[in-house]
C-alpha positions as CSV (number, residue, x, y, z in Angstrom):
1,L,0.1,0.0,0.0
2,L,2.9,2.2,0.7
3,T,4.4,1.5,-2.7
4,L,1.4,2.3,-4.4
5,L,1.5,5.6,-2.7
6,L,5.1,6.6,-3.9
7,L,5.9,6.7,0.2
8,E,9.8,4.7,1.0
9,V,9.1,1.7,3.1
10,T,11.7,1.6,5.7
11,Y,14.3,-1.7,5.2
12,P,14.6,-4.2,7.2
13,S,11.5,-3.5,9.4
14,I,9.8,-5.8,11.4
15,A,7.6,-7.4,8.7
16,D,10.7,-9.2,7.4
17,V,11.6,-10.6,10.3
18,M,8.2,-12.2,10.5
19,W,8.5,-13.3,6.9
20,C,12.1,-15.2,7.9
21,L,10.3,-17.0,10.2
22,G,7.3,-17.6,7.8
23,Y,9.7,-19.7,5.9
24,L,10.1,-22.4,8.9
25,P,5.9,-23.6,8.3
26,V,6.2,-23.8,4.5
27,G,9.8,-24.9,4.3
28,A,7.8,-28.0,7.5
29,A,5.0,-28.6,5.2
30,I,7.2,-29.4,2.3
31,L,9.4,-31.7,4.4
32,I,6.6,-33.8,5.8
33,H,5.3,-33.9,2.2
34,L,8.5,-35.2,0.9
35,A,8.3,-37.9,4.2
36,H,5.1,-39.3,2.6
37,Y,6.7,-40.3,-0.3
38,R,9.8,-41.4,1.4
39,G,9.9,-45.2,0.2
40,Q,8.7,-43.5,-3.6
41,I,11.7,-41.2,-4.0
42,S,14.6,-42.7,-5.8
43,I,17.9,-41.4,-5.2
44,W,18.4,-40.2,-8.7
45,R,15.3,-38.4,-8.7
46,L,16.4,-36.8,-5.4
47,A,20.1,-35.5,-7.2
48,M,18.5,-34.1,-10.1
49,A,16.1,-32.1,-7.4
50,V,19.5,-31.3,-5.6
51,S,21.2,-30.3,-9.0
52,A,18.6,-28.3,-10.0
53,G,18.4,-26.1,-6.6
54,A,22.2,-26.5,-6.9
55,I,22.3,-24.6,-10.5
56,F,19.2,-22.4,-9.8
57,F,21.6,-21.6,-6.2
58,F,24.4,-20.8,-9.1
59,I,22.6,-18.5,-10.7
60,L,21.6,-16.8,-8.2
61,Y,25.0,-16.5,-6.4
62,R,27.0,-15.5,-9.6
63,G,24.3,-12.5,-10.8
64,V,23.5,-11.3,-7.0
65,L,25.1,-12.4,-3.9
66,E,29.0,-12.5,-5.1
67,P,28.9,-8.9,-6.4
68,M,27.2,-8.3,-2.5
69,F,29.8,-9.7,-1.1
70,Y,33.0,-8.5,-2.6
71,G,31.0,-5.0,-3.2
72,Y,30.8,-4.6,1.0
73,A,30.9,-6.1,4.2
74,L,27.7,-8.1,5.2
75,T,27.8,-6.9,8.4
76,Q,27.6,-3.4,7.6
77,D,23.5,-3.5,8.1
78,L,20.6,-5.5,9.0
79,G,19.3,-4.8,5.4
80,S,22.2,-6.5,3.8
81,M,21.4,-9.8,6.5
82,F,18.1,-10.0,4.9
83,N,19.1,-9.8,0.8
84,V,21.0,-12.8,1.3
85,L,18.8,-14.2,3.8
86,Y,16.1,-14.2,1.2
87,P,17.5,-15.9,-1.6
88,I,19.0,-18.6,0.5
89,L,15.5,-19.4,1.5
90,D,13.7,-19.1,-1.2
91,V,16.8,-21.8,-3.0
92,M,15.4,-24.4,-0.3
93,L,12.2,-24.1,-1.2
94,V,12.9,-24.7,-4.5
95,I,15.2,-27.7,-4.3
96,G,11.7,-28.8,-1.5
97,A,9.3,-28.1,-4.4
98,C,11.8,-29.8,-7.2
99,A,12.1,-33.2,-5.6
100,I,8.0,-33.6,-4.8
101,L,7.5,-32.8,-8.5
102,L,10.4,-35.5,-9.5
103,T,8.6,-37.6,-6.8
104,L,5.0,-37.3,-7.6
105,G,5.6,-37.8,-11.7
106,P,3.2,-37.8,-14.3
107,R,0.3,-38.3,-11.4
108,R,-2.5,-36.5,-10.1
109,W,-1.3,-34.0,-7.8
110,W,1.9,-33.4,-10.3
111,Q,-0.5,-30.3,-11.6
112,P,-0.8,-28.8,-8.3
113,W,3.2,-29.1,-7.4
114,L,3.9,-27.4,-11.0
115,F,2.4,-24.5,-10.2
116,I,2.9,-23.8,-6.9
117,G,7.0,-24.5,-7.8
118,I,6.6,-21.6,-10.4
119,A,5.4,-19.7,-8.1
120,L,8.3,-20.2,-5.7
121,V,11.2,-19.6,-8.6
122,M,9.3,-16.3,-8.9
123,W,9.3,-15.8,-5.8
124,A,12.8,-16.1,-5.7
125,Y,13.8,-13.9,-8.6
126,A,11.7,-11.4,-7.0
127,D,13.4,-11.3,-3.9
128,A,17.4,-11.7,-5.5
129,T,16.1,-9.1,-7.5
130,Y,15.5,-6.7,-4.6
131,A,18.1,-7.7,-2.8
132,F,20.6,-6.4,-5.7
133,L,18.2,-3.9,-6.5
134,T,18.6,-2.5,-2.7
135,W,22.1,-3.3,-2.7
136,I,22.9,-0.8,-5.6
137,D,20.7,1.1,-4.3
138,A,18.0,1.3,-7.3
139,Y,14.6,0.3,-5.6
140,N,12.5,2.9,-4.9
141,A,8.3,3.6,-5.2
142,K,9.2,5.7,-8.5
143,D,11.4,3.9,-10.6
144,I,11.4,0.8,-12.6
145,G,12.0,-1.4,-8.8
146,P,8.8,-2.3,-8.2
147,V,7.9,-3.4,-11.6
148,L,11.0,-6.0,-11.6
149,V,10.3,-7.1,-8.3
150,D,6.1,-6.6,-7.4
151,L,5.2,-7.4,-9.9
152,P,6.4,-10.7,-10.6
153,Y,6.1,-11.2,-6.6
154,T,2.1,-11.0,-7.3
155,V,2.0,-13.0,-10.3
156,A,3.3,-15.4,-8.0
157,Y,0.7,-15.1,-5.5
158,L,-1.5,-15.9,-8.4
159,I,-0.1,-18.4,-9.5
160,F,0.8,-20.0,-6.5
161,G,-3.2,-19.4,-5.6
162,I,-4.0,-22.0,-9.0
163,G,-1.9,-24.3,-7.5
164,C,-4.0,-24.7,-4.2
165,W,-7.3,-24.8,-6.3
166,L,-5.8,-27.4,-8.6
167,A,-4.7,-29.2,-5.1
168,V,-8.3,-29.4,-4.6
169,P,-10.4,-32.6,-5.0
170,T,-13.3,-32.5,-7.3
171,P,-16.5,-34.0,-5.8
172,S,-16.1,-37.4,-7.5
173,E,-12.3,-37.3,-6.1
174,S,-13.6,-36.7,-2.7
175,S,-15.3,-39.5,-2.5
176,T,-13.3,-42.2,-3.7
177,M,-9.7,-40.4,-2.4
178,T,-8.7,-42.8,0.6
179,T,-6.5,-41.0,3.8
180,T,-3.3,-40.1,3.4
181,P,-0.5,-41.9,4.2
182,P,0.4,-41.7,8.4
183,L,3.5,-40.0,9.2
184,S,7.0,-41.6,9.3
185,P,8.0,-42.6,13.5
186,A,10.6,-39.8,12.2
187,L,8.2,-37.3,11.8
188,R,5.5,-37.6,14.7
């Protein structure tokens, strides 16, 4: 809302702390979901997911994080910590989504996770772009920054919502669905 009013928003704020804490339940949900497929995931599929995440992280590191590391000390201010933390946490979520996609294959739940994975990649792009633009002091409400950051972020929310909507069973599916498999003893 403040961006729409062309007002500067302080960074970092308490919202950034809360947002980083929000990665915990999302990451836990992805791990719990992966645990349901523990016996079905092969080592090579998991290796493919980690490799895709590593490639994604390498691109992110070379394009955004490395220039920041060489440009100034990360202890310079609290904002620089968030500039590094957001993209790294995003990559971790992308790796989890890739592992789920590769585990499911072309089944009923593959399509919702494809949309959720695309949304996570878009969020990672938006966070990395924001980190880079704030590092070079080019992000402000009156410039191209909100278009490069806020627009993909908002579109990612829409794509994420589509993925969640696709995950809702139809009436015919809900009558034939079984319950989810029990959690492994390690997660109880």
